[in-house]
N, C-alpha and C positions, 0 to 999 in steps of 0.2 A: 711818420713815413709819408712818402709822396702819395698824393691823392690819386694819381693815375694808376697806381698798382691795384691789381684785383684784391678784393676783400679777403679771399681765401689765403693770400700770402701773408697777411698781417696777423700776428697773434692776438687773440681775444682773451679778456680777463673777466671771469665771473667773480662777483664780490658779495659780501654780506653787509648788512647795515648795523651800525653800532651807535647808540645814543648814550652820551656820557653826561651825567648830571652830578651835582654835588653829593647826592645820596644813593645813586644807583647806576648800574650798567645794564643796558637792555640791548640784546642782539637778535637779529632776524635774518634768516636766509630764505630767499624766494627763488624757486626753480620752476621754470615753465609756467610762470604766473600763479603758482601755488606756494603757500608758506610751507617750507620744509622743516624749519627749526626756529623756536623762540626760546629765549633764556633770559632770566632776570636775576642779577646778582646785586644785593645791597652793598653799598660802600660805607665803610666804618667812618665814624666821625673823626675829623682831623686829617683825613687824607687830602682834602682840598680846603683851601681857604681863599675866598674871594676869586674863585675860579682857577687859582694857581695850584699845581700839584706840589704838595709838600712832602708827602711820604711815598716815595717811589716804590720801595719794597712791598708795602702793603697793597699798593695799586697793582703791581705786577701779580701778586697773589690773586687779586680779584679778577684780573684779566685771564690768568691761567684757569681759574675756576669757571669762568665764562666759556672758554674754549673747550674745556672738558665736558661741560654740561651740554653745550650746543652741538659738539661734534660736526662743526662746519666743514664743508667739502672744499673750501678755499681759504687761503690766508690773506687774500686781498680784501680790504675793508674800506668803506666810506663812513666817515665819522660825522655825527651831528652833535654839536655842543650847545650849551644853554644860550638862548638869545640875549640874556641879560648882560653877557660879556661882549656882545657885538655892537657895532655902531653902524647905523644905516643913514645915508644922506642922499637926497635927490640933488642932482647936479646937471646944469644945462651948459652946453659948450657949443662953439661954432662947429659946423659940419666939416670934418676933415676925413682923410683916409682912415679906415678902421685900424690899420696897422700902427697908426700914430696916436690912437686914442689913449692907450695905456700910458705912454710917455706924457701926453698932455695932462692926464689925470694926476700923474705923479707930481707935476708942478704945483698942483692945488691941494694936495692931500693935507698939508699943514694948515690950510685954511678951512678944510672941511672937518677935521678932527682935532681934539685937544692934545695931540701927541705928535712928535716928530715922525717923519716918514720912516726913519731907520728903526723905530720901535713898533712898526705895524706890519701886518700882512693884510693886504687889501686886494679887492677885485671889484669889477664893475659889470653891470648888465644893462643892456639897452632896454629902456622902457618905451620910448617913442622917438620919432624923428619927423622933421619936415624939411623943406627945401633949404633952410638956413641953419638949423641946429639939431643936436641930439639932446634927448633927455635920458640921463643915466641914473641908475641906482648904484651907489658906491657903498660897499660894505667893508668894514675893517675890524680887526681884532688885534689886541696887543700880542706881540711875539712871545712874550714870556708865558702867556696862557697856553699856547700851542706847542712851543719847543719841548717842554717837559713831557707833554702827552705823546708827541711824536717819538721821542727817544724811548719812552716806555713801551709804546706799541711795537716799535721795531725790535726792541730787546725781547719782547714776548713772541717774536716770530711772525708778526703781522706786517703787511705791506699797505700802509694807508694810501689810497688813491685820491682822496678828497676830504675836505672839511667844510661843513656848512652850518650856519646858525640855525636854531630850531625853527624860527618862523619862515626862513627862506626855504627850508626843506618841506615843512608842512604845507606851505602855500602851493606846492606842486601837486598836492592831493586834491585841490579844489578844481571844480569844473566851471570856472568863471569865464565870461567873455573878456576880451581885452580891455574894454572900458567899464567893466563891472567891478564894484568895490565890495569888500567884506571885512569884518573884524575877526581875528583869531585870538581867542583867550585861552592861554595855556595855564591850567590851574594845578599846582603841585602843593605838597605839604609845607615846603619852605618858602612859598611865594607864588606869584603869578606874573605873567606879562601879557600885554595886549598889543597886537600888531595890526596895522591897517594894510590891506593887500589890494592890489588891482590886477585883475587877470591872475596870472601866476607869479606876480612879483610883490615882494614885501616893500612897503614904502616907509613905514615909521613904526618904531617899537617903544613902548613905555613899560617900565618895570613896576609891579605892584608888590611892595614888601609886606611881609607879615611878621608881626612880633610874636615872641613865644607866648603861649596861652592866650592869644588874641581871640576874642569872641568871633563866632562865625558871621554874625550880622555886620560887624565892623569890617571883616575881610570882604564881604559882599559889597558893602558900601564903597570901599576903596576901589574895587573892580569897576563898579558902576561909575564912580567919579572919573576913573581913568578913561573909560569908554566915552564918557561925555566930553572930556577935555580934548581927546583926539578928534572926535567928530566935529566939535565946535571949531577947533583950530582950522581944520581943512575946509569946513563950511565957510568960514570967514575969508579963506583964501580963494573962494569961488570954485574949489575943486569938487566938493561934495554937495549933492542936492538930494532932497528927500531923505534926510538922515534917518527918519523913522523906519524906512524900508530896508536899510542896510543890515544884512543878517550878521549875527554874532555866532561864530562857530566855536564850540567848547572842545578842548582837548587837554591832555595831560593825565597824570596818574589819579587825580581825584575826580575827573569828569566821568559822569555816568548818566543814565537816563533820568535820574531824579533831579539833576542839577538845573536844567532849564526851569523847572517848577520852583526850585529854591531861589533862583535869581530873578524870577519874573517880577517880584515886587520892587526890585531895584533897577532892572533894565527893561525898558518897554519895547525894545526892538525885537524882531523875531530871533529866536535862539534854537539851536539844535546841537546835538553832540556829533562831532566829526568822527565817522567810523570808517574802518577799513575791513577787508575780508577777515582780519584777525578778530575784530569785534572787541578790541580792548584799547581804548584811547591812550592808555599809558605807553603803548608801543607805536603810536602814530609816527613819531619822529624816526625811530629805527626803521619802521616799514617804509617811510618816505625815502630815506637814503638807500635802503636796500633796492628800491625800485628805480632809483635815479640812473640816468645814463652817465657814463664816465665822460667828463669833459676836461680839457686843459684849462688852466686859469685864464688864458686869453680868449676863451669862448665868449662871444658877445651875448649869448642867451642864457648863460648859467653863472652861478656864483660858486667858485671853488677857491678856498683860502689855503690850499696846499702850499707849504713853504717852497719857494723857488728852488732851493738846493735839492729837495727831494724830487721835485719835478725834473730837474736836470739829470739826476741819478736814474730816474725811470726812463727818461728819453735815451740815455746811453744803454741801459739794459734792453729797452725795446729795440734799439738799433741792432744790438748784438743778437737778440732773439729773432729779429726779422731776418738777418742775414743767415743765422743758423737754420731757421725754418726754411728760408729760401734755398739754402744749400741742400738740406735734407730732401725737400720736395723736388728740387731739380735732380738730385740723385735718383729719387723714385721714378721721375719721368724718364731719365736716361735708362734706368733699369728696365722699365716697361718697354721702352723702344728696343733695347737690346733683346729683351725676351720676345718681343714681337718679331724682330729680325731672325732670331734663332728658330722660333716657331715656323716662320715663313720658309727658312732654309730647310728645316726638317720636312715640312710638307712638300717643298719642291723636290727634295731628294727622294722622298717616298713616291711622289708622282713620277719622277724620272725612272726609278726602279720598276715601277709598275709598267711604264711605257716601254722600258728596255725588255722586260719580260714578255710583253705582248708582241714586240718586234721579233724577239727570239722565237716565240711560238709560231709566229707567222712565217718566219724563215724556215723553221723546221717543217711546217705544213707544206711550204712551197717545195722544199727539198724532197719531202716524202712523196709529194705528187709527181715531181720529176722522176724519182726512182720508180714509182708505180707506172708512170708513162713509159719509161724505158723498158721495164719488165713486160709491160703489155705489148710494146712494139716487138720485143724479143720473142715473146710467146706467139705473137702474130706471125713473125717471120718463121719460127719453127713450125707453126701450123701449116704455113704455105709449103714448107719442105716436106712435111708429113703427107700433105695432100698430093704433092708432086711425086713422092716416092711410093705412095700407096699402091699404085698399079704394079710396082715392081716387087712388092712384098709377097713372099711365098707363105701360104697358109695351108693347113691340112684339109681345108674344105673340099678342094677338088679330089684329093686323094681318098677322102672318106667316101665320096660318091663312087669312085672306082672300087673301093673295098666293099661297099654295099652290094655292088653287082657281082662281085666274086664270091660272096658268102653263099654256101648252100642253104637252101630253105630249111633244112632240118636242124641246122646249128643255131643255137641261141647265144647271143653276145650279152654277157652280164655287165661288163664295163670295158672301157678302152682308155688309153693314155697316149699322149704324143709329146715327144721331147724335141723342141725347136733346135737345140744346140747339136743334137746327134741325128736329127731327122728320123727318129726311131718310134715306131708304133708298138704298143703292147696291148694284146687282146686277152680277155678272160671270158670264158663261156662254157657251155655244156653241149656235147655232141652225142647223138643217139647211139652211135657205134664207131668202131675203129675205122670203118670204111669212109664214113663221113669226115672224120678228122683228117684222114690221108688225102681225101679229095680237096679239102681246103688248103692243105699244105702245097699240093701240086699246082692249084690255081694261082697261088701267090708266087710260087717259084717261076711259073711260066708267064706271069704277068710282066708287061713292059714297065710297070710303075714301081714294083717292089723287088727287093733282093734280100739276101742273107736271112732267110726264114729259119727261125730256130724254134723247134718243137721238142721239148724234153721227152725222152723215151718212156719215163714213168707215166706219161699221159696214156700209154697203151696198156697199162697194168690191168685195167678192167675192160671187159668186152663191150659194155654198153653203159649209156648215161655217164659219159666220161666228162669229168671236170678238168678243163685244160687251161694252160697259159702258153702263149706263144708271142714271139716278138719278131719284127722284121724292120727293115729300113727302106726309106724312100730313095729311089734312084735319082 
């Protein structure tokens, strides 16, 4: 994928590490820097011969057993195979563009290895460079060794992302400076190999064969002799100095804390067991490839012997996955934009409704104030009319004053009533005698203010303390 694209748009693959030897399968999955799963499955005799897979059905059964026991969270895998089947050569060439190095190496593969180029999978890694030339480490393996394994891995449902020889993988576990050398001795039940490494790069590997029922001291002597031959050869070439200080790091299924003591009579150089967080040297190769970063075969800093046809297939799948991922995430972005737009619209409409409601209330308040003002003005106008008409209004107040003057002092008024509509007074009271009552009636009738005096005759039924009612109108 183009390097200019953001990392979050390109699919990432998590993988587990698988070390395949003639006698066993070892798998490790590392998540977040911690070992999540480890599994060891022995391989039956006869499944491999000289590194070539002969019995595919049995190998598939072993792979399936590994997957069942390991319960790995991914089907992507990086494979480490035995170093004894790989060939490593140092090659110097004139300095050219990096994109042309692989083609230039292909011209000399037949000179570097005892096989035609068509029979090999090979890769190179940059060891050093100066103004004039590159120093490369070229690693190759016969195609027939990997092709059968690749087919079996794919049939088992796995997706191999890389293949590395054992020493190449284990050398990545070392913390050596670029110009610092060390020897890696992998010791297994069926043999051993010794590899010279510089920094994180393997330079040369020699196999130590072990015969059936071979005595331990003979095996140790052969390992010591191999270490001596490698160091002497590179010392004579002027590459190694102070050979006695070059450390020997022990790994493999037989390596343990007791081994440096066993080998010390044979090897005088400093020795130690190469350990990982798993603390089991037999899993070092699997752990190394489980931790390795995935790189294409054309990466100048790593070795990956993945067959080119598998790489092309992955590149096609990656392109499809990339565009699928891009489409999905673009749709997510579009959805979020639409969601934001809809949310903004809803908020806008809500605010608009709130504003319209406030405007409506304000208008109602204004209208109500107009109505109140008009009512107040009307009331004020009516009040002015009332004030203007007040002097013209006729009330019983003046008539009452006249009536008080007409009443004899002996008569007591209990209550009175006045009807505006008929201008009629009604009086109710007590008179001491008939003469007092007659006197009141005569005064009212002769008054210029009143008329139509009506005094019922039954008011004279008793001679004294007469309770009476009478009515009269105002003229």
